[in-house]
C-alpha positions in Angstrom: 4.4 5.6 -30.8 2.0 7.5 -28.8 -0.7 6.3 -26.3 -3.5 8.0 -28.3 -3.0 5.2 -30.9 -4.1 2.4 -28.6 -6.8 1.6 -26.1 -7.5 4.2 -23.4 -6.2 2.2 -20.4 -3.3 -0.1 -19.7 -6.0 -2.9 -18.7 -7.7 -2.4 -22.0 -4.4 -3.1 -23.8 -3.7 -6.0 -21.7 -7.1 -7.6 -22.6 -6.7 -7.2 -26.4 -3.5 -9.7 -25.9 -5.5 -12.7 -24.8 -6.0 -14.3 -28.1 -2.3 -14.1 -29.2 -1.1 -15.0 -25.8 -3.4 -18.2 -25.5 -2.1 -19.1 -29.0 1.5 -18.7 -28.2 1.7 -19.9 -24.6 3.0 -23.2 -25.4 5.5 -22.0 -28.0 6.9 -19.6 -25.5 7.5 -22.5 -23.2 9.4 -24.4 -25.9 11.6 -21.3 -26.7 12.0 -20.6 -23.0 11.2 -16.9 -23.7 8.5 -14.8 -25.2 7.7 -15.5 -28.8 8.4 -12.6 -31.3 4.7 -12.6 -32.0 3.7 -11.8 -28.3 6.5 -9.3 -28.0 5.4 -7.4 -31.2 1.8 -7.5 -30.0 2.8 -5.9 -26.9 4.2 -3.1 -28.8 1.4 -2.9 -31.4 -1.2 -2.6 -28.6 0.9 0.1 -26.7 1.1 -2.3 -23.6 4.9 -2.5 -23.5 5.5 1.0 -22.8 2.1 1.9 -21.1 3.5 2.1 -17.3 6.4 4.7 -18.5 6.2 8.3 -17.8 4.5 10.3 -20.4 7.8 11.6 -21.7 8.7 8.0 -22.7 5.3 7.1 -24.5 3.5 5.9 -21.4 0.2 6.8 -19.7 1.3 6.6 -16.0 -1.4 4.4 -14.6 -2.5 4.3 -11.1 -1.6 1.5 -8.7 -5.2 0.1 -9.2 -4.8 0.1 -13.0 -1.3 -1.5 -12.7 -2.5 -4.3 -10.4 -5.6 -5.1 -12.3 -3.5 -5.3 -15.4 -1.0 -7.7 -13.9 -3.8 -9.8 -12.7 -5.2 -10.0 -16.2 -1.8 -10.7 -17.8 -1.1 -13.4 -15.3 -4.6 -14.8 -15.9 -3.8 -15.2 -19.4 -0.6 -17.0 -18.8 1.9 -16.9 -15.9 4.9 -16.4 -18.0 3.2 -13.6 -19.9 2.3 -12.0 -16.4 5.7 -12.4 -15.3 7.0 -10.3 -18.3 4.4 -7.8 -17.2 6.1 -7.1 -13.8 9.5 -7.5 -15.4 9.6 -5.6 -18.6 7.1 -2.8 -17.7 8.4 -1.6 -14.5 12.0 -1.9 -15.7 11.7 0.4 -18.5 9.2 2.7 -16.4 11.9 3.0 -13.7 14.7 3.7 -16.0 12.7 6.4 -18.0 11.6 7.9 -14.6 14.9 8.0 -12.8 17.7 8.1 -15.3 19.4 11.7 -15.7 18.6 13.6 -19.0 21.6 12.4 -20.9 20.8 8.6 -20.1 17.1 9.3 -21.0 18.0 10.7 -24.4 20.5 7.8 -25.1 18.2 5.0 -24.1 14.7 6.4 -24.9 14.6 9.3 -27.1 17.1 8.0 -29.5 15.2 4.8 -29.8 11.7 6.5 -30.3 10.7 5.2 -26.8 10.7 1.7 -28.2 12.6 0.2 -25.4 12.3 -3.4 -24.0 14.1 -3.8 -20.7 14.8 -6.7 -18.3 17.2 -7.7 -15.7 18.1 -8.1 -12.2 18.2 -5.1 -9.9 19.7 -6.9 -6.9 23.0 -5.5 -6.3 25.4 -8.4 -7.3 27.9 -6.2 -9.2 30.6 -4.0 -8.2 31.1 -0.5 -10.1 34.5 0.9 -9.4 34.3 4.7 -9.8 36.3 6.1 -12.8 36.1 9.5 -14.6 32.6 9.8 -16.0 31.2 6.6 -14.5 32.0 3.1 -13.5 33.8 0.0 -14.4 31.3 -2.6 -13.9 31.9 -6.4 -13.0 29.3 -8.8 -11.8 27.0 -11.8 -12.3 23.3 -12.0 -12.0 21.0 -14.8 -12.0 17.3 -15.0 -13.1 17.4 -11.7 -15.2 13.4 -11.7 -15.8 12.6 -10.8 -19.4 16.0 -10.5 -20.7 15.6 -13.2 -23.5 13.8 -10.4 -25.6 15.3 -7.1 -24.2 17.4 -4.6 -25.9 18.4 -3.1 -22.6 19.4 -4.8 -19.4 19.2 -3.6 -15.7 21.9 -4.6 -13.3 22.2 -3.6 -9.6 25.6 -2.7 -8.1 27.6 -1.4 -5.3 29.6 1.8 -6.2 33.1 1.6 -5.1 35.8 4.2 -4.5 39.4 3.1 -4.2 38.1 -0.5 -3.6 35.9 0.5 -0.8 32.1 0.1 -0.5 30.1 3.5 -0.1 27.9 3.9 2.9 24.8 6.2 3.1 24.6 5.6 6.8 26.1 3.2 9.4 25.5 -0.4 8.2 23.7 0.6 5.0 25.4 0.6 1.7 24.8 2.8 -1.1 22.9 0.8 -4.1 22.7 1.8 -7.7 21.3 0.1 -11.0 23.0 0.4 -14.2 21.2 0.3 -17.5 23.2 -1.6 -20.2 22.8 -2.2 -23.9 22.4 -5.9 -24.7 25.7 -5.8 -26.7 27.6 -5.3 -23.3 26.1 -8.4 -21.6 27.4 -12.0 -21.6 24.4 -14.1 -21.2 25.0 -17.7 -19.8 21.2 -18.8 -19.9 20.5 -21.2 -17.2 16.9 -20.7 -17.5 15.9 -24.5 -17.1 13.3 -24.5 -14.6 9.9 -26.0 -13.3 7.7 -23.1 -14.4 7.7 -19.7 -15.7 9.7 -21.3 -18.6 8.6 -18.7 -21.2 10.1 -15.6 -19.4 13.6 -15.9 -20.8 14.9 -15.2 -17.2 18.6 -15.6 -18.2 21.7 -15.5 -16.0 24.2 -13.0 -17.3 27.5 -11.2 -16.3 29.7 -8.3 -17.3 33.4 -8.1 -16.8 34.9 -4.6 -16.4 32.3 -2.7 -18.7 32.4 1.1 -18.7 29.0 2.4 -17.7 28.7 6.3 -17.9 27.3 7.7 -14.6 24.2 9.1 -16.6 23.1 5.4 -17.3 22.8 4.7 -13.7 20.4 5.8 -10.9 20.2 5.1 -7.1 18.2 2.0 -6.4 16.1 3.6 -3.7 15.4 7.0 -5.1 12.1 8.6 -5.0 13.0 11.6 -6.9 11.9 11.1 -10.7 13.2 13.2 -13.4 10.2 12.5 -15.5 6.5 11.4 -14.6 3.9 13.3 -12.9 2.1 10.2 -11.1 2.5 9.9 -7.5 3.8 6.2 -8.0 7.0 7.5 -9.4 7.5 9.4 -6.1 7.2 6.3 -4.2 10.4 4.4 -5.8 10.9 1.1 -7.4 10.1 -1.0 -4.3 6.6 -0.4 -4.0 5.8 -0.9 -7.9 7.7 -4.2 -7.6 5.6 -5.3 -4.6 2.5 -4.4 -6.4 3.6 -6.5 -9.5 4.3 -9.6 -7.3 0.9 -9.3 -5.8 -1.0 -8.8 -9.0 1.0 -11.6 -10.6 0.2 -14.3 -7.9 -3.5 -13.2 -7.7 -3.8 -13.5 -11.6 -2.4 -17.1 -11.8 -4.4 -18.1 -8.9 -7.6 -16.6 -10.4 -7.0 -18.7 -13.7 -7.0 -21.8 -11.8 -10.0 -21.0 -9.7 -11.8 -20.1 -13.0 -10.6 -23.0 -14.7 -11.7 -25.6 -12.0 -15.1 -24.0 -11.7 -15.6 -24.4 -15.5 -14.3 -27.9 -15.4 -16.7 -28.7 -12.5 -19.6 -28.7 -14.8 -18.5 -31.6 -16.7 -15.8 -33.3 -14.5 -16.6 -36.8 -12.9 -14.0 -38.3 -10.5 -13.2 -41.8 -10.6 -15.5 -43.8 -8.2 -18.0 -40.9 -8.0 -21.1 -40.9 -10.2 -21.9 -37.2 -9.6 -20.4 -34.2 -11.4 -17.6 -32.4 -9.5 -20.0 -29.4 -9.3 -22.6 -31.3 -7.3 -20.2 -32.4 -4.6 -20.7 -30.5 -1.3 -17.1 -30.5 -0.4 -16.2 -28.9 -3.8 -19.0 -26.3 -3.3 -17.6 -25.4 0.0 -14.0 -25.4 -1.2 -14.7 -23.1 -4.0 -16.6 -20.6 -1.9 -13.8 -20.5 0.7 -11.1 -20.0 -1.8 -13.0 -17.6 -4.1 -13.6 -15.5 -0.8 -10.0 -15.8 0.1 -8.8 -14.5 -3.2 -11.3 -11.7 -3.2 -10.2 -10.7 0.2 -6.7 -10.8 -0.9 -7.2 -8.6 -4.0 -9.2 -6.1 -1.9 -6.2 -5.9 0.6 -3.8 -5.2 -1.9 -5.8 -2.5 -3.6 -6.8 -0.7 -0.4 -3.2 -0.9 0.8 -1.5 0.6 -2.3 -4.2 3.1 -3.1 -4.0 4.5 0.4 -0.3 4.9 0.1 -0.7 6.4 -3.3 -3.4 8.9 -2.1 -1.2 10.1 0.8 1.8 10.9 -1.4 -0.5 12.3 -4.0 -1.5 14.7 -1.6 1.9 15.8 -0.6 2.4 13.6 2.1 5.3 11.4 2.9 5.8 7.9 2.1 6.2 6.5 5.5 8.2 3.3 6.8 4.7 2.0 7.9 3.2 2.6 4.7 5.9 0.6 2.9 5.7 -2.2 5.4 2.1 -2.3 4.8 2.3 -2.6 1.1 5.0 -5.2 1.4 2.8 -7.4 3.8 -0.1 -7.0 1.6 2.0 -8.4 -1.3 3.2 -11.4 0.8 -0.3 -12.2 2.1 -1.6 -12.0 -1.5 1.3 -14.5 -2.6 0.3 -16.8 0.3 -3.3 -16.9 -0.3 -2.9 -17.3 -4.0 -0.7 -20.3 -3.4 -3.3 -21.9 -1.1 -6.0 -21.2 -3.7 -3.7 -22.8 -6.4 -3.2 -25.9 -4.2 -6.9 -26.4 -3.6 -7.8 -26.1 -7.5 -5.0 -28.5 -8.4 -6.2 -31.1 -6.2 -9.9 -30.5 -6.9 -9.2 -30.8 -10.6 -7.6 -34.3 -10.2 -5.8 -35.8 -13.2 -6.9 -32.9 -15.5 -4.4 -30.7 -13.6 -1.5 -33.0 -14.2 -1.8 -33.3 -18.0 1.1 -31.5 -19.6 0.1 -28.4 -21.7 -3.3 -27.8 -20.0 -3.7 -24.3 -18.4 -4.1 -25.7 -15.0 -0.9 -27.7 -15.1 1.1 -24.8 -16.4 -0.3 -22.3 -13.8 0.3 -24.6 -11.1 4.1 -24.8 -12.0 4.2 -21.2 -12.7 2.8 -20.3 -9.3 5.1 -22.5 -7.4 8.1 -21.2 -9.2 7.3 -17.4 -9.1 6.4 -17.6 -5.2 9.8 -18.7 -4.4 11.1 -15.2 -5.1 12.8 -13.7 -2.1 10.8 -10.3 -2.7 7.6 -11.8 -1.2 9.4 -14.3 1.2 9.2 -14.7 4.9 12.0 -12.3 5.9 9.9 -9.5 4.2 7.0 -10.3 6.6 9.3 -10.1 9.5 11.0 -6.9 8.5 7.6 -5.4 8.2 6.4 -6.6 11.5 9.6 -5.1 13.2 8.5 -1.7 11.8 5.0 -2.1 13.1 6.2 -3.2 16.5 8.6 -0.3 16.8 11.6 -2.6 17.2 13.3 -0.6 14.4 12.5 2.8 12.9 12.8 1.7 9.2 13.8 -1.2 7.0 15.4 0.3 3.8 14.7 -2.6 1.6 10.9 -2.5 2.0 
């Protein structure tokens, strides 16, 4: 399947999904994973592989295109948007960073039709053996694994029972790509929001993983893909995803409450919600906040991308800037969502409404450690010169 069969941009492909996502969102919540109809539509439109390197059927979008796509997907539905920041970057990273033998086994032999989810945090130990690793570990919240043929799993390489270190106090970290048949799923996905993402818990016990199906977690040296984003590593792409997702869900709530205001009358108030000065001020303030957060994200990520595309180094300060932009966008989106939820009144608490589902989704997704308080302090320490670098940024 090649990109020439589909819409020109990844954003165009996402927009063509709106009708089926709207129709299937409730069913996905009940299934606790994406419905087969949504997954097939992602393949039919070319969306699923669109962020891959060209060698894996992708179109290598810029950061702007990726961020706008994630905003669109999350605007359609929070769980669908989360799948966008889980499945699409996971397969793109594997396609870019796996050695040739691994790429051929995972992608080429499957005609590049590879859906991938999982958890990259190094909760496993890979004991070095001839040709690869014996991997044991357990991972929580494996986003998008409910419908994935391959699963990513972060791990610590071990030699003779000892952790390997890249420098003092800094362990070596790798990601393994595992076929679904090697995984023991324990589910555990009974949560407040993002119910449709199929983010199952899983584990493996002493499973052999050939070294060619692993790659260094923080690598910025792609085997495939000419886009500058692949020379920036997995962390910036993940940060852009979290920012775009939060902005998309918040935008859906702001848009929905603005539409609701034309017909909503709150108890004890004869005027339409749209006619209340307090609502008008609140809408103006929070829409402006959302727009400012979006522009910050786009400006920050595009600046770093342009520097790398021009042959420059991705500096620790650039990485700190991108992570802070993602944290701010998340915080701003949460504030916008809270205001929209309160302004909508009882409409926002009715089960099955977009406002109700989006509110649950946002307050679930923003619990993620990737955009938590520690990220902001780690970045500030780089800005202040207290540390030269924070590897996890």
